[in-house]
Each structure stands twice: as C-alpha cells, then as structure tokens.
C-alpha positions in Angstrom: 76.5 115.8 138.2 76.7 116.5 141.9 80.4 117.1 142.6 79.8 118.0 146.3 79.6 114.3 147.0 83.3 114.0 146.1 84.5 116.9 148.2 86.8 116.2 151.1 85.4 116.9 154.6 87.3 119.4 156.8 89.4 117.3 159.3 89.6 120.2 161.7 85.8 120.6 161.8 85.3 116.9 162.1 87.7 116.6 165.1 86.9 119.8 166.9 83.5 120.8 165.7 84.5 124.4 164.6 85.4 125.6 161.2 89.1 126.3 160.3 90.5 129.2 158.4 90.3 127.2 155.1 86.7 126.0 155.4 84.7 126.9 152.3 87.7 126.9 150.0 86.6 123.7 148.0 83.0 125.0 147.5 84.3 128.4 146.6 86.7 127.0 144.0 83.9 124.9 142.6 81.8 128.1 142.2 84.7 129.8 140.6 85.0 127.0 138.0 81.3 127.4 137.3 81.9 131.1 136.6 80.1 132.4 139.6 82.8 134.8 140.7 80.8 136.9 143.2 79.3 133.8 144.8 82.8 132.3 145.1 84.1 135.4 146.9 81.1 135.5 149.3 81.6 131.8 150.1 85.3 132.2 150.9 86.7 135.8 150.7 90.3 134.6 150.7 89.9 132.6 147.5 91.6 134.9 145.1 94.5 135.8 147.5 95.0 132.1 148.1 95.1 131.3 144.4 97.6 134.2 143.9 99.7 132.9 146.8 99.7 129.3 145.4 100.7 130.7 142.0 103.7 132.6 143.5 104.5 129.5 145.5 104.6 127.4 142.3 106.8 130.0 140.6 109.2 130.0 143.6 109.9 126.3 143.0 109.6 126.1 139.2 111.4 129.3 138.1 114.9 129.3 139.6 116.1 132.3 137.5 114.3 134.9 139.6 114.0 135.4 143.3 110.3 135.2 144.4 111.1 135.1 148.1 109.9 138.6 149.0 106.8 138.4 146.8 106.1 135.0 148.4 106.2 136.5 151.9 104.1 139.5 150.9 101.4 137.4 149.2 101.4 134.9 152.2 100.9 137.8 154.7 98.1 139.3 152.6 96.5 135.9 152.2 96.7 135.3 156.0 95.1 138.7 156.6 92.3 137.9 154.2 91.7 134.5 155.7 91.5 135.9 159.3 89.3 138.8 158.2 87.0 136.4 156.3 86.8 134.0 159.2 86.0 136.9 161.6 83.3 138.3 159.2 81.7 134.9 158.6 81.4 134.0 162.3 80.8 137.3 164.0 78.9 139.6 161.5 76.7 137.2 159.6 
C-alpha cells in the first residue's frame, strides 16, 4: 500500500515555493513507523526532538498534578534549534 498518496502537501511550499522548517516530518514519521530509524533521522533531523516536545506538550495539558512549564520551554527551544539546524544543513550543505 502506497501511503504517500494520502500525505498532506506542505501549504507553505505550495504557496511560496520553498520548504518550511517542518517539511519532511510526515515522510520521516512514516519511515519511523516502518522501523527505519536512521533513515527517518536523515529525512528530518528534528523528528525525535519534535516527538519529545509533543509528548511534553500532551503531559502539560493532561497531567495537572505536576508543573511541566519549564520542561516544555526547554524542549521547545531544543526542538527549534534542531529544526533550524536541520533546515540549514539540508539546504546549504547537501
């Protein structure tokens, strides 16, 4: 089954013709689900930091007994750094 037919196109790339910081996330997540961990990282280096950030984000709203605000800010900052570095690497070094 070819799941790439069902993937959403990048609206930013469609409108402006250049890739956004999130381009490659869907394909990378698909590779991760197939067990191709290294290929998923090469497709989108910020995949693992994004998933960690989304997990902390979910805990922030679901678990009200603990304060996840500081961890949320730290993981968001680390994720933004990985996204920018991956974008820079993909477009200027490959």
